[in-house]
KEZA-610819 format. One record per residue (C-alpha): x, y, z; residue in three letters; residue number from 1. Coordinates in Angstrom, 3 decimals, padded with zeros to 6 digits. Example, Ala and Ser with C-alpha at 12.3 -4.5 7.8 and 13.67 -1.06 7.14 Angstrom:
BEGIN
- xx, yy, zz, rest, nr
- 012.300, -004.500, 007.800, Ala, 1
- 013.670, -001.060, 007.140, Ser, 2
***
This chain:
BEGIN
- xx, yy, zz, rest, nr
- -083.200, -034.417, -038.803, Unk, 1
- -084.227, -038.049, -038.909, Unk, 2
- -080.715, -039.243, -038.485, Unk, 3
- -080.123, -036.890, -035.675, Unk, 4
- -083.280, -038.161, -033.834, Unk, 5
- -082.178, -041.630, -034.336, Unk, 6
- -078.820, -041.063, -032.979, Unk, 7
- -080.289, -039.028, -030.038, Unk, 8
- -082.499, -042.089, -028.958, Unk, 9
- -079.492, -044.351, -029.362, Unk, 10
- -077.448, -042.031, -027.034, Unk, 11
- -080.209, -041.755, -024.405, Unk, 12
- -080.642, -045.497, -024.167, Unk, 13
- -076.886, -046.305, -024.498, Unk, 14
- -076.605, -048.090, -021.173, Unk, 15
- -079.826, -050.087, -021.399, Unk, 16
- -078.837, -053.722, -020.056, Unk, 17
- -075.245, -052.825, -020.536, Unk, 18
- -073.087, -055.879, -020.255, Unk, 19
- -076.125, -058.208, -020.998, Unk, 20
- -077.072, -057.372, -024.698, Unk, 21
- -075.448, -055.413, -027.466, Unk, 22
- -075.278, -051.580, -026.949, Unk, 23
- -078.223, -049.884, -028.786, Unk, 24
- -076.992, -048.312, -031.909, Unk, 25
- -078.540, -045.918, -034.508, Unk, 26
- -079.074, -048.995, -036.787, Unk, 27
- -080.889, -050.747, -033.925, Unk, 28
- -083.225, -047.861, -033.656, Unk, 29
- -083.774, -047.272, -037.337, Unk, 30
- -084.595, -051.149, -037.617, Unk, 31
- -087.186, -050.758, -034.927, Unk, 32
- -088.897, -047.566, -036.298, Unk, 33
- -089.004, -048.821, -039.859, Unk, 34
- -091.626, -051.464, -038.557, Unk, 35
- -094.198, -048.462, -038.294, Unk, 36
- -095.959, -047.878, -041.694, Unk, 37
- -096.611, -044.249, -040.982, Unk, 38
- -095.241, -041.105, -039.426, Unk, 39
- -091.893, -042.535, -038.406, Unk, 40
- -090.300, -039.171, -038.148, Unk, 41
- -093.098, -037.971, -035.766, Unk, 42
- -092.682, -041.169, -033.620, Unk, 43
- -088.929, -040.451, -033.434, Unk, 44
- -089.237, -037.045, -032.266, Unk, 45
- -091.832, -037.521, -029.660, Unk, 46
- -090.261, -040.718, -028.321, Unk, 47
- -086.894, -038.814, -028.034, Unk, 48
- -088.569, -036.167, -026.163, Unk, 49
- -090.484, -038.424, -023.834, Unk, 50
- -087.354, -040.795, -023.201, Unk, 51
- -085.499, -037.710, -022.234, Unk, 52
- -088.033, -037.415, -019.277, Unk, 53
- -088.679, -041.071, -018.397, Unk, 54
- -085.571, -043.188, -019.252, Unk, 55
- -083.576, -043.780, -016.003, Unk, 56
- -079.900, -044.153, -016.675, Unk, 57
- -077.470, -045.698, -014.232, Unk, 58
- -076.191, -042.237, -013.595, Unk, 59
- -079.313, -040.760, -012.762, Unk, 60
- -080.526, -043.944, -010.753, Unk, 61
- -077.443, -043.380, -008.559, Unk, 62
- -078.068, -039.745, -008.107, Unk, 63
- -081.580, -040.406, -006.927, Unk, 64
- -080.247, -043.112, -004.226, Unk, 65
- -077.613, -040.598, -003.044, Unk, 66
- -080.250, -037.962, -002.575, Unk, 67
- -082.664, -040.510, -000.718, Unk, 68
- -079.979, -041.860, 001.486, Unk, 69
- -079.316, -038.545, 003.102, Unk, 70
- -082.965, -036.964, 002.502, Unk, 71
- -083.702, -035.327, 005.978, Unk, 72
- -087.400, -034.701, 004.765, Unk, 73
- -087.914, -038.360, 004.534, Unk, 74
- -085.451, -039.855, 007.165, Unk, 75
- -085.537, -037.124, 009.725, Unk, 76
- -082.978, -034.636, 010.808, Unk, 77
- -080.248, -037.313, 011.370, Unk, 78
- -080.218, -039.783, 008.319, Unk, 79
- -077.088, -041.515, 009.718, Unk, 80
- -078.959, -042.334, 012.810, Unk, 81
- -082.157, -043.405, 010.882, Unk, 82
- -079.944, -045.826, 008.844, Unk, 83
- -078.363, -047.300, 012.159, Unk, 84
- -081.637, -048.267, 013.411, Unk, 85
- -083.214, -049.252, 010.091, Unk, 86
- -083.451, -052.753, 008.319, Unk, 87
- -083.821, -053.172, 004.624, Unk, 88
- -086.306, -055.799, 003.810, Unk, 89
- -085.172, -058.096, 001.028, Unk, 90
- -088.495, -059.714, 000.519, Unk, 91
- -089.438, -059.123, -003.123, Unk, 92
- -091.059, -061.927, -004.929, Unk, 93
- -089.705, -062.273, -008.596, Unk, 94
- -087.179, -060.012, -010.284, Unk, 95
- -083.981, -058.717, -009.216, Unk, 96
- -084.545, -054.868, -008.989, Unk, 97
- -084.887, -054.964, -005.303, Unk, 98
- -081.626, -056.739, -004.676, Unk, 99
- -079.739, -054.336, -006.914, Unk, 100
- -081.318, -051.269, -005.155, Unk, 101
- -080.481, -052.645, -001.738, Unk, 102
- -076.825, -053.229, -002.667, Unk, 103
- -076.497, -049.604, -004.207, Unk, 104
- -078.270, -048.291, -001.107, Unk, 105
- -075.884, -049.968, 001.231, Unk, 106
- -072.794, -048.827, -000.852, Unk, 107
- -074.223, -045.244, -000.678, Unk, 108
- -074.919, -045.209, 002.912, Unk, 109
- -071.204, -046.406, 003.486, Unk, 110
- -069.786, -043.865, 001.136, Unk, 111
- -071.886, -041.135, 002.830, Unk, 112
- -071.742, -041.817, 006.551, Unk, 113
- -068.998, -044.372, 006.869, Unk, 114
- -069.567, -047.879, 008.486, Unk, 115
- -072.420, -047.515, 010.669, Unk, 116
- -072.940, -049.431, 014.013, Unk, 117
- -076.547, -051.092, 013.827, Unk, 118
- -078.744, -050.762, 016.671, Unk, 119
- -079.707, -053.712, 018.749, Unk, 120
- -083.321, -053.027, 018.050, Unk, 121
- -084.845, -052.027, 014.663, Unk, 122
- -086.601, -048.721, 014.631, Unk, 123
- -087.856, -048.694, 011.145, Unk, 124
- -088.145, -051.411, 008.435, Unk, 125
- -087.425, -050.107, 004.855, Unk, 126
- -089.026, -051.653, 001.682, Unk, 127
- -087.432, -050.239, -001.684, Unk, 128
- -087.989, -050.679, -005.151, Unk, 129
- -086.970, -048.507, -008.392, Unk, 130
- -090.323, -047.931, -009.819, Unk, 131
- -094.030, -049.052, -008.941, Unk, 132
- -096.633, -049.515, -011.720, Unk, 133
- -099.752, -051.387, -010.733, Unk, 134
- -098.612, -051.743, -007.051, Unk, 135
- -099.233, -055.381, -007.180, Unk, 136
- -095.726, -056.418, -006.192, Unk, 137
- -095.692, -054.067, -003.239, Unk, 138
- -099.080, -055.413, -001.920, Unk, 139
- -097.911, -059.019, -002.264, Unk, 140
- -094.484, -058.477, -000.524, Unk, 141
- -095.769, -056.148, 002.142, Unk, 142
- -098.938, -058.218, 002.653, Unk, 143
- -096.920, -061.121, 003.366, Unk, 144
- -094.389, -059.257, 005.605, Unk, 145
- -097.273, -057.934, 007.809, Unk, 146
- -098.126, -061.617, 008.621, Unk, 147
- -094.500, -062.020, 010.296, Unk, 148
- -093.886, -058.434, 011.356, Unk, 149
- -093.667, -057.601, 015.085, Unk, 150
- -096.653, -056.451, 016.890, Unk, 151
- -095.215, -052.943, 016.839, Unk, 152
- -093.506, -051.787, 013.864, Unk, 153
- -092.749, -048.679, 011.508, Unk, 154
- -092.427, -049.412, 007.836, Unk, 155
- -090.993, -046.993, 005.115, Unk, 156
- -091.728, -047.671, 001.590, Unk, 157
- -089.511, -045.813, -000.880, Unk, 158
- -089.628, -045.796, -004.783, Unk, 159
- -087.997, -043.522, -007.069, Unk, 160
- -091.157, -043.428, -009.200, Unk, 161
- -094.780, -044.620, -008.800, Unk, 162
- -098.229, -044.412, -010.548, Unk, 163
- -100.938, -042.689, -008.838, Unk, 164
- -103.665, -045.243, -009.035, Unk, 165
- -101.358, -048.003, -007.775, Unk, 166
- -100.084, -045.944, -004.883, Unk, 167
- -103.656, -045.088, -003.837, Unk, 168
- -104.702, -048.862, -004.042, Unk, 169
- -101.549, -050.135, -002.000, Unk, 170
- -102.183, -047.515, 000.536, Unk, 171
- -105.494, -048.290, 001.038, Unk, 172
- -105.194, -052.142, 000.915, Unk, 173
- -102.241, -052.292, 003.360, Unk, 174
- -104.237, -050.185, 005.613, Unk, 175
- -106.931, -052.682, 005.630, Unk, 176
- -104.285, -055.486, 006.125, Unk, 177
- -102.907, -053.778, 009.035, Unk, 178
- -106.132, -053.195, 010.865, Unk, 179
- -107.059, -056.967, 010.045, Unk, 180
- -103.821, -058.127, 011.571, Unk, 181
- -104.473, -056.372, 014.850, Unk, 182
- -100.905, -055.108, 014.927, Unk, 183
- -099.644, -051.621, 015.537, Unk, 184
- -097.875, -051.074, 012.240, Unk, 185
- -097.488, -047.487, 010.724, Unk, 186
- -096.729, -047.393, 007.101, Unk, 187
- -095.458, -044.511, 004.907, Unk, 188
- -094.640, -044.232, 001.287, Unk, 189
- -092.360, -041.781, -000.386, Unk, 190
- -091.822, -041.565, -004.166, Unk, 191
- -089.735, -038.772, -005.720, Unk, 192
- -091.920, -038.981, -008.905, Unk, 193
- -095.521, -039.993, -009.059, Unk, 194
- -097.306, -040.251, -012.586, Unk, 195
- -100.925, -039.502, -012.964, Unk, 196
- -102.861, -042.570, -014.234, Unk, 197
- -106.123, -042.661, -012.456, Unk, 198
- -109.132, -043.137, -014.653, Unk, 199
- -110.902, -039.891, -013.181, Unk, 200
- -107.690, -038.024, -014.475, Unk, 201
- -107.492, -039.526, -017.984, Unk, 202
- -107.438, -036.156, -019.658, Unk, 203
- -104.404, -034.842, -017.717, Unk, 204
- -102.750, -038.313, -017.342, Unk, 205
- -099.001, -038.799, -017.599, Unk, 206
- -099.348, -042.210, -019.299, Unk, 207
- -100.334, -043.249, -022.745, Unk, 208
- -104.156, -042.544, -023.106, Unk, 209
- -105.233, -042.221, -026.743, Unk, 210
- -107.939, -039.871, -027.952, Unk, 211
- -110.758, -041.589, -029.900, Unk, 212
- -110.260, -041.286, -033.805, Unk, 213
- -113.405, -041.386, -035.811, Unk, 214
- -113.623, -044.198, -038.317, Unk, 215
- -110.491, -046.192, -037.004, Unk, 216
- -111.740, -049.725, -037.732, Unk, 217
- -108.519, -051.389, -036.377, Unk, 218
- -109.198, -050.112, -032.927, Unk, 219
- -112.905, -050.561, -033.074, Unk, 220
- -112.536, -054.215, -033.727, Unk, 221
- -110.036, -054.633, -030.926, Unk, 222
- -112.266, -052.971, -028.225, Unk, 223
- -115.616, -054.507, -029.543, Unk, 224
- -115.396, -057.450, -026.950, Unk, 225
- -114.794, -055.000, -023.969, Unk, 226
- -117.513, -055.384, -021.350, Unk, 227
- -117.384, -051.534, -020.973, Unk, 228
- -116.791, -048.510, -023.257, Unk, 229
- -113.229, -047.332, -023.475, Unk, 230
- -112.498, -044.279, -021.481, Unk, 231
- -110.921, -041.987, -024.279, Unk, 232
- -108.679, -039.010, -023.393, Unk, 233
- -110.136, -035.596, -024.242, Unk, 234
- -108.332, -032.427, -025.091, Unk, 235
- -104.760, -031.748, -025.832, Unk, 236
- -103.108, -031.846, -022.366, Unk, 237
- -099.398, -032.805, -022.120, Unk, 238
- -100.151, -034.254, -018.700, Unk, 239
- -099.407, -033.084, -015.238, Unk, 240
- -095.920, -033.966, -015.376, Unk, 241
- -095.524, -032.376, -018.929, Unk, 242
- -093.947, -035.560, -020.294, Unk, 243
- -095.009, -034.723, -023.982, Unk, 244
- -093.896, -032.104, -026.069, Unk, 245
- -097.386, -031.041, -027.400, Unk, 246
- -100.855, -032.510, -027.519, Unk, 247
- -100.596, -033.383, -031.216, Unk, 248
- -097.260, -034.958, -030.736, Unk, 249
- -098.461, -037.081, -027.844, Unk, 250
- -101.730, -038.077, -029.786, Unk, 251
- -099.429, -039.186, -032.853, Unk, 252
- -097.134, -041.335, -030.632, Unk, 253
- -100.193, -042.874, -028.773, Unk, 254
- -101.966, -043.778, -031.954, Unk, 255
- -099.004, -045.317, -033.633, Unk, 256
- -098.016, -047.439, -030.527, Unk, 257
- -101.578, -048.474, -030.179, Unk, 258
- -101.877, -049.605, -033.668, Unk, 259
- -098.585, -051.425, -033.553, Unk, 260
- -099.532, -052.952, -030.207, Unk, 261
- -102.752, -054.389, -031.796, Unk, 262
- -100.581, -055.793, -034.866, Unk, 263
- -098.107, -057.330, -032.382, Unk, 264
- -101.113, -058.960, -030.306, Unk, 265
- -102.344, -060.547, -033.633, Unk, 266
- -098.833, -061.710, -034.450, Unk, 267
- -097.927, -063.130, -031.263, Unk, 268
- -100.605, -065.489, -030.093, Unk, 269
- -098.845, -066.639, -026.907, Unk, 270
- -099.748, -063.176, -025.361, Unk, 271
- -102.540, -063.425, -022.939, Unk, 272
- -105.500, -061.137, -022.521, Unk, 273
- -103.661, -059.041, -019.966, Unk, 274
- -100.902, -058.179, -022.541, Unk, 275
- -102.778, -055.152, -023.749, Unk, 276
- -101.408, -053.020, -026.858, Unk, 277
- -100.092, -050.181, -024.513, Unk, 278
- -098.913, -052.527, -021.744, Unk, 279
- -099.712, -055.317, -019.460, Unk, 280
- -102.599, -054.600, -017.056, Unk, 281
- -105.417, -056.789, -015.718, Unk, 282
- -107.797, -054.021, -016.111, Unk, 283
- -109.920, -054.043, -019.366, Unk, 284
- -108.254, -050.942, -021.085, Unk, 285
- -106.023, -050.356, -024.097, Unk, 286
- -103.010, -051.029, -021.681, Unk, 287
- -101.139, -049.720, -018.729, Unk, 288
- -099.401, -047.028, -020.959, Unk, 289
- -096.123, -046.385, -018.926, Unk, 290
- -093.282, -044.914, -020.524, Unk, 291
- -090.659, -045.331, -017.750, Unk, 292
- -087.820, -047.670, -018.680, Unk, 293
- -084.657, -048.135, -016.588, Unk, 294
- -081.271, -049.066, -017.507, Unk, 295
- -081.855, -052.525, -016.045, Unk, 296
- -084.943, -053.374, -017.960, Unk, 297
- -088.176, -052.433, -019.640, Unk, 298
- -091.317, -053.109, -017.655, Unk, 299
- -094.202, -055.127, -019.392, Unk, 300
- -096.494, -052.300, -018.445, Unk, 301
- -094.810, -050.255, -021.220, Unk, 302
- -096.389, -050.559, -024.853, Unk, 303
- -095.827, -053.854, -026.510, Unk, 304
- -094.196, -051.983, -029.535, Unk, 305
- -091.411, -050.965, -027.130, Unk, 306
- -090.348, -054.594, -026.028, Unk, 307
- -092.070, -057.363, -027.608, Unk, 308
- -089.964, -059.905, -029.304, Unk, 309
- -090.014, -062.163, -032.491, Unk, 310
- -091.714, -061.595, -034.972, Unk, 311
- -091.626, -057.933, -033.814, Unk, 312
- -088.181, -056.292, -033.375, Unk, 313
- -088.128, -054.671, -029.931, Unk, 314
- -086.361, -051.279, -029.142, Unk, 315
- -085.922, -052.441, -025.649, Unk, 316
- -085.342, -056.288, -025.649, Unk, 317
- -086.805, -057.244, -022.165, Unk, 318
- -085.402, -059.527, -019.500, Unk, 319
- -088.047, -061.929, -018.168, Unk, 320
- -088.279, -061.908, -014.473, Unk, 321
***
């Protein structure tokens, strides 16, 4: 069973950073999981289950884009006309995810509709990214764009995936920015998948939110400097999106990744305070807790145990943006 799980994970992530690093092998997965002192089989089983729902392969990525390019629910009854009057914004600060996504979208538009004749006047500006986590990147990019945007404009934001708190914050803050600009700009954001991560919905969250374990001194020592008490998850929910296989399996994975992340924090002194055990965030929590990984890269919002480097051995060696 263990060998099957290891092989399954290696197969799931086979295209991770293909052409940049060595292809993941069963030996790679085993070396990674052997760093956990306890419950290795349980970690493998639940991680295999979760990655089956959150790892975005190149094939699935391109399928999402093909759907988006012709999606009348988003683009209106004549998607080809929409694209003829659209301008894709290439204004992302840092990283290459937007450049790659724009290239794929343009290729897909041409393959779907043929060579379109652009309209003389832009009807809709389009900002795209693969996945939004905290929302900070979109806030910065669109905040800057508002300053130079026409007095009257329509903006469509599209992401394959998003997280609920960041999406709410972006929509609120961009609304404020538009009002402050005095411009007539309408903004709408579509995401095919939105994962629940809001504090008020911790108990049914779709991200890693551990339950409190009585007598766990390792975690107690880590959180003792927090200004506010940790918001622990209560109950056995597998989340709104049902990413986890069971409440018990979820809890085991969360606890093991949390403990490993604390170990990594202690080993890797170059990590700043916002590099939390369960992923980068400027909020004083145990970490962002995302489990989304794409074939192009692993976000730093994922648990440290998935991507941190030496002396830790990462499952997903991360490209630094």
